[in-house]
C-alpha positions in Angstrom: -60.2 205.9 117.2 -62.3 207.3 120.1 -61.5 207.4 123.9 -62.9 203.8 124.1 -60.2 202.2 122.1 -59.0 198.6 121.5 -55.7 197.7 123.3 -53.3 194.8 122.5 -50.6 193.9 125.2 -47.6 191.9 124.0 -45.1 190.3 126.4 -43.5 186.9 126.6 -44.0 186.7 130.4 -47.6 185.8 131.4 -47.5 187.6 134.8 -46.6 190.9 133.1 -49.3 190.5 130.5 -51.9 189.9 133.3 -50.6 192.8 135.4 -50.8 195.2 132.5 -54.2 193.9 131.6 -55.5 194.5 135.1 -53.9 198.0 135.2 -55.6 199.0 132.0 -58.9 197.3 132.7 -60.2 200.4 134.5 -59.5 202.8 131.5 -62.7 201.9 129.7 -61.1 200.2 126.7 -63.7 198.5 124.5 -61.6 195.4 124.4 -58.1 194.3 125.7 -56.3 191.4 124.1 -52.9 189.9 124.9 -50.2 188.1 122.9 -46.9 186.4 124.0 -44.7 187.5 121.1 -44.7 189.3 117.9 -45.8 186.4 115.8 -48.7 185.7 118.1 -49.6 189.4 118.0 -49.8 189.4 114.2 -52.2 186.4 114.3 -54.4 188.2 116.8 -54.4 191.4 114.7 -56.0 189.5 111.8 -59.3 189.5 113.8 -58.7 192.2 116.3 -58.5 195.9 115.1 -56.1 197.2 117.8 -55.9 201.0 118.1 -53.0 200.9 120.6 -50.3 198.3 121.0 -48.2 198.0 124.2 -45.3 195.6 123.6 -42.1 194.4 125.1 -39.1 194.6 122.7 -37.0 191.5 123.7 -39.2 188.5 123.0 -38.7 185.0 121.5 -40.2 184.0 118.1 -40.5 187.6 116.9 -39.1 190.6 118.8 -40.4 194.2 118.9 -38.3 195.4 116.0 -39.4 192.6 113.7 -43.0 193.2 114.8 -42.7 196.9 113.9 -41.3 196.1 110.5 -44.3 193.8 109.9 -46.8 196.4 111.1 -45.2 199.0 108.8 -45.3 196.6 105.8 -49.0 196.0 106.5 -49.6 199.8 106.7 -51.1 199.4 110.2 -52.2 202.7 111.7 -52.1 201.4 115.3 -50.0 203.4 117.8 -47.2 201.2 119.1 -45.7 201.9 122.6 -42.7 199.8 123.5 -41.5 198.7 127.0 -37.7 198.2 127.2 -34.9 197.7 129.7 -32.5 200.5 130.1 -29.8 198.6 128.3 -32.0 198.2 125.2 -32.9 201.8 124.6 -31.1 201.8 121.3 -33.5 199.1 120.0 -36.4 201.3 121.2 -35.1 204.3 119.3 -34.7 202.1 116.2 -38.3 201.0 116.6 -39.4 204.7 116.7 -37.6 205.2 113.4 -39.7 202.4 112.0 -42.8 204.2 113.1 -43.4 203.4 116.8 -45.0 206.2 118.8 -42.9 206.1 122.0 -41.2 203.9 124.5 -41.0 203.5 128.3 -38.1 202.0 130.3 -38.3 199.3 133.0 -38.9 199.6 135.8 -41.8 201.9 135.2 -44.8 203.2 137.1 -48.1 202.0 135.6 -49.4 205.6 135.8 -46.6 206.7 133.4 -47.8 204.1 130.9 -51.4 205.3 131.4 -50.3 208.9 130.8 -48.6 208.0 127.5 -51.7 206.1 126.4 -54.0 209.0 127.3 -51.7 211.3 125.3 -52.3 209.1 122.3 -56.1 209.3 122.7 -55.9 213.1 123.2 -53.8 213.3 120.1 -56.5 211.6 118.0 -59.2 213.9 119.5 -56.9 216.9 118.9 -56.4 216.1 115.2 -59.7 214.6 114.4 -60.8 217.7 112.4 -57.3 218.5 111.2 -56.2 215.5 109.3 -54.0 215.8 106.2 -55.2 214.6 102.9 -52.3 213.8 100.6 -54.4 214.9 97.6 -55.1 218.5 98.8 -52.0 219.5 100.7 -51.3 222.9 99.1 -50.3 224.3 102.5 -49.7 223.0 106.0 -49.2 225.5 108.9 -46.8 228.0 107.2 -45.4 225.4 104.8 -46.4 225.5 101.2 -46.2 222.7 98.6 -48.1 219.8 97.1 -45.1 217.8 95.8 -45.1 214.2 97.2 -42.0 214.8 99.3 -43.8 217.7 101.0 -46.9 215.7 101.6 -44.8 213.0 103.2 -43.3 215.6 105.5 -46.8 216.9 106.5 -47.8 213.3 107.3 -44.6 212.8 109.4 -45.2 216.0 111.3 -48.8 215.0 112.1 -47.6 211.6 113.3 -44.7 212.7 115.5 -46.0 216.1 116.7 -47.8 214.7 119.8 -44.8 212.7 121.1 -41.9 214.1 123.1 -39.3 212.7 120.7 -36.3 214.9 119.8 -36.3 215.8 116.1 -33.4 216.6 113.8 -34.3 218.6 110.7 -31.6 218.6 108.0 -31.4 220.4 104.7 -29.7 223.2 102.8 -30.1 226.9 103.9 -33.4 228.4 102.9 -35.4 225.2 102.7 -37.7 226.0 105.6 -36.3 224.0 108.5 -37.5 226.6 111.0 -41.0 226.4 109.5 -41.0 222.6 109.9 -40.0 223.0 113.6 -42.8 225.5 114.1 -45.3 223.2 112.5 -44.3 220.3 114.8 -44.8 222.6 117.8 -48.2 224.0 116.7 -49.5 220.5 115.9 -48.4 219.2 119.2 -50.1 219.1 122.6 -47.6 221.8 123.6 -49.3 224.3 121.4 -49.9 227.5 123.4 -46.7 226.9 125.4 -43.4 228.7 124.6 -41.6 228.0 121.3 -38.1 229.5 121.7 -35.7 229.7 118.8 -31.9 229.8 119.3 -29.1 230.0 116.7 -26.2 228.0 118.0 -23.8 229.7 115.6 -24.6 233.2 116.8 -22.7 233.4 120.1 -19.4 232.5 121.7 -18.9 229.3 123.7 -19.3 230.9 127.1 -22.4 232.9 126.1 -24.1 229.8 124.5 -23.9 228.0 127.9 -25.4 231.0 129.7 -28.2 231.4 127.1 -29.2 227.8 127.1 -28.8 226.9 130.8 -28.9 230.4 132.6 -26.6 231.5 135.4 -26.6 232.5 139.0 -25.7 235.9 140.3 -21.9 236.3 140.5 -21.2 233.2 138.4 -18.8 235.3 136.3 -17.8 238.9 135.7 -20.9 240.8 134.6 -23.4 238.3 136.1 -25.1 240.9 138.3 -28.3 238.9 138.8 -29.7 235.4 138.3 -30.7 234.6 134.7 -33.0 231.8 133.5 -31.8 230.1 130.3 -33.7 229.3 127.2 -34.5 225.7 128.3 -36.0 227.0 131.6 -38.0 229.7 129.8 -39.4 227.0 127.5 -40.6 224.7 130.2 -43.7 222.7 129.0 -42.9 224.1 125.5 -40.4 223.6 122.7 -36.8 224.7 122.1 -35.6 225.0 118.5 -31.8 224.8 118.2 -30.8 226.0 114.8 -27.3 225.3 113.4 -26.7 222.5 115.9 -23.6 221.5 114.0 -21.9 224.6 115.2 -22.2 223.9 118.9 -18.7 224.0 120.6 -17.5 220.7 122.2 -17.9 221.8 125.8 -21.5 222.9 125.2 -22.1 219.5 123.4 -21.4 217.8 126.7 -23.8 220.0 128.7 -26.5 219.5 126.0 -26.0 215.7 126.0 -26.6 215.6 129.8 -29.7 217.7 129.5 -31.2 215.5 126.7 -30.6 212.3 128.7 -32.8 213.2 131.6 -33.9 216.9 131.1 -31.9 218.0 134.2 -29.3 220.7 134.4 -27.6 223.3 136.7 -27.4 227.0 136.0 -23.8 228.2 135.5 -22.4 228.9 139.0 -25.3 227.0 140.7 -25.5 223.8 142.7 -29.3 223.1 142.4 -30.3 220.4 140.0 -33.3 221.6 138.0 -35.6 219.3 136.0 -37.7 220.5 133.0 -40.3 219.3 130.6 -39.5 220.7 127.2 -39.1 219.2 123.8 -36.0 219.8 121.7 -36.0 220.2 117.9 -32.6 220.7 116.2 -31.7 221.8 112.7 -28.6 221.9 110.6 -27.4 222.5 107.0 -24.2 220.5 107.7 -23.7 216.8 107.4 -23.4 215.7 111.0 -21.9 212.2 110.3 -19.0 214.0 108.6 -18.5 216.2 111.7 -18.6 213.0 113.8 -15.9 211.5 111.7 -13.6 214.5 112.0 -14.1 214.7 115.7 -15.9 218.0 115.9 -19.3 216.6 116.9 -19.9 213.9 119.6 -21.3 210.7 118.2 -23.5 210.1 121.4 -25.0 213.5 121.0 -25.8 212.9 117.4 -27.7 209.8 118.2 -29.6 211.7 121.0 -30.8 214.4 118.6 -31.7 212.2 115.6 -34.4 210.1 117.2 -36.6 211.4 114.4 -35.0 212.9 111.3 -36.8 215.1 108.7 -35.0 216.2 105.6 -36.2 219.5 104.1 -35.8 219.1 100.4 -34.0 221.7 98.2 -36.3 223.6 95.9 -34.7 222.1 92.8 -36.0 218.7 93.9 -39.6 219.9 94.0 -39.9 222.1 91.0 -43.6 221.4 90.7 -44.1 223.6 93.8 -42.3 226.6 92.3 -45.5 228.1 90.6 -47.4 227.6 93.9 -44.7 229.3 95.9 -44.0 232.1 93.4 -47.7 233.1 93.3 -47.9 233.0 97.1 -44.9 235.4 97.3 -46.3 237.6 94.5 -49.5 238.2 96.4 -47.6 238.7 99.7 -45.1 241.3 98.3 -47.7 243.0 96.1 -49.9 243.6 99.2 -47.0 244.7 101.4 -45.8 247.2 98.8 -49.3 248.2 97.5 -48.5 247.2 94.0 -51.1 246.0 91.5 -49.2 243.0 90.1 -51.5 240.0 89.6 -49.5 237.4 87.7 -46.2 236.1 86.4 -45.9 235.8 82.6 -45.6 232.3 81.2 -42.0 233.0 80.0 -41.1 234.4 83.4 -42.5 231.3 85.1 -40.5 229.1 82.8 -37.4 230.8 83.9 -38.3 230.4 87.5 -38.9 226.7 87.1 -35.7 226.2 85.1 -33.4 227.9 87.6 -31.4 225.8 90.0 -32.2 227.8 93.2 -29.1 227.4 95.3 -30.7 229.7 97.9 -33.9 227.6 97.8 -37.3 229.0 98.9 -35.7 232.0 100.6 -34.0 233.0 97.3 -37.3 232.5 95.4 -39.0 234.8 97.9 -36.3 237.5 97.3 -36.5 237.2 93.6 -40.3 237.7 93.5 -39.9 240.6 95.9 -37.3 242.0 93.4 -39.8 241.7 90.6 -42.6 243.3 92.5 -40.5 246.4 93.3 -39.1 247.1 89.8 -42.0 245.8 87.6 -44.0 248.6 86.1 -46.7 246.4 84.5 -49.4 244.1 85.9 -47.3 241.1 85.4 -43.8 240.0 86.2 -41.9 239.3 83.0 -38.4 238.0 82.3 -37.2 241.6 82.2 -38.2 242.0 85.9 -36.1 239.1 87.0 -32.5 239.5 88.3 -29.6 238.5 86.0 -28.9 235.2 87.7 -32.4 234.1 86.7 -32.5 235.8 83.4 -28.9 236.0 81.9 -30.1 238.5 79.3 -31.1 241.0 81.9 -28.6 243.6 83.2 -30.3 243.9 86.6 -28.0 242.9 89.5 -28.5 240.1 92.0 -27.8 242.4 94.9 -29.5 241.7 98.2 -29.6 244.3 101.0 -31.5 243.6 104.3 -34.0 246.3 105.5 -35.6 246.2 108.9 -38.9 245.5 107.3 -38.0 243.3 104.4 -35.2 241.5 102.6 -35.3 242.1 98.8 -32.6 241.8 96.1 -32.3 244.9 94.0 -29.5 246.9 92.4 -28.0 248.7 95.3 -28.1 252.2 93.7 -31.8 251.8 93.0 -32.6 250.6 96.4 -30.6 253.4 98.2 -32.3 256.0 96.1 -35.7 254.5 96.6 -35.3 254.5 100.4 -34.1 258.0 100.5 -37.1 259.2 98.4 -39.4 257.3 100.7 -37.9 259.2 103.7 -38.0 262.6 101.9 -34.2 262.5 101.7 -33.8 262.3 105.5 -30.5 260.5 105.7 -30.9 259.5 109.4 -34.3 257.8 108.8 -33.1 256.2 105.5 -30.0 254.8 107.2 -32.2 253.3 109.9 -34.4 251.6 107.3 -31.4 250.3 105.5 -29.9 249.2 108.8 -26.5 250.8 108.0 -24.5 253.7 109.5 -25.3 257.2 108.3 -21.7 257.6 107.1 -22.0 254.4 105.1 -25.1 255.8 103.4 -23.3 259.0 102.6 -20.5 257.0 101.0 -22.9 255.0 98.9 -24.7 258.1 97.6 -21.4 259.6 96.6 -20.3 256.3 94.9 -23.4 256.1 92.8 -23.8 259.8 92.2 -27.2 259.9 94.0 -28.3 263.4 94.6 -31.4 265.0 96.0 -33.4 266.7 93.2 -33.1 270.5 93.2 
């Protein structure tokens, strides 16, 4: 599709069809056709290759939802933009789940409709040289994988990225939900604008409200000056709310209000502020279960799940394990200046057979482990931790350093960091991100002593 696209307008009221046709006539569409309902539209589409479809939802003969199902069944690549009354927004959201691009509510300004259509055209121009081919998708942004389920995720990201739809990313810990959120942002027209991440489980109820919405000077004890919240800082960009299932009830109410019209007040303030930022949420919890037990608002759930992407566990895409393992092998070998170029066939068999409860994050740690303790040019089963290779006596310990997170037997890691810092306990403790007294205790426990 180029800027001179074909447009199909569908509405059961002739005056509205004619009005929309007149409004869009100046936008240099190659051709504009109209239809009075979904069934009429499908007949028109047999001889009219529409690039963009603007349609009412509530129509006789065949409504917008039925039309969308038919378009999906026919694998149509037309962008569908629905017009709906405020009371029928639920139907519009359902249509988006079926593949519609966006919707606009009545009454609307024709310039708003034109803006949405221009966004579609810009989207095609933006991605013209960056389309995803399902046969060669080894990587996509920072995501890695060629399994069909991953290729489908790449295609979904490409399709939804240019819209403003709120996205809910679900999946177990370590499956790459944050990477999916980043890919959506970087493939959107908001690329270059702020992408701000916030973990909803990291702060208390009061602090979450302040972090999200900001506060005015004197709003509470310690509020010595005005502070802008994350949403305000991300204006024109994207906010990624991780662990959305842990948001306290009072914050859920504030969040729901914001998602409804992108307006809010800073804590302690009276001014109503309006923003333009996209919201992407993620959780490893089953939100419907939280809704049933009353810990998560049902209306908020439907607000955040306009589009849902499920990040698959690694055990469900085992064909990607060799690809990921070799990626991490090169990454950690380069970082640690080790000459390890391959994983032995028996080692790879063990990696593929393992269940990976920690998913891609655990695989990264395991390869990092192997890189550090391997003394050959390849990672063999003997280099893998005991949970991967039951015949190995190596531990599955994981200790976080400021620069990396690698599982290794604790005594070996502590000694290695001390040696790297020439037995300077202050520097070693800083690298290990632990107190100096804790480091002393560990060296005593493991009998680690500086060589004479």
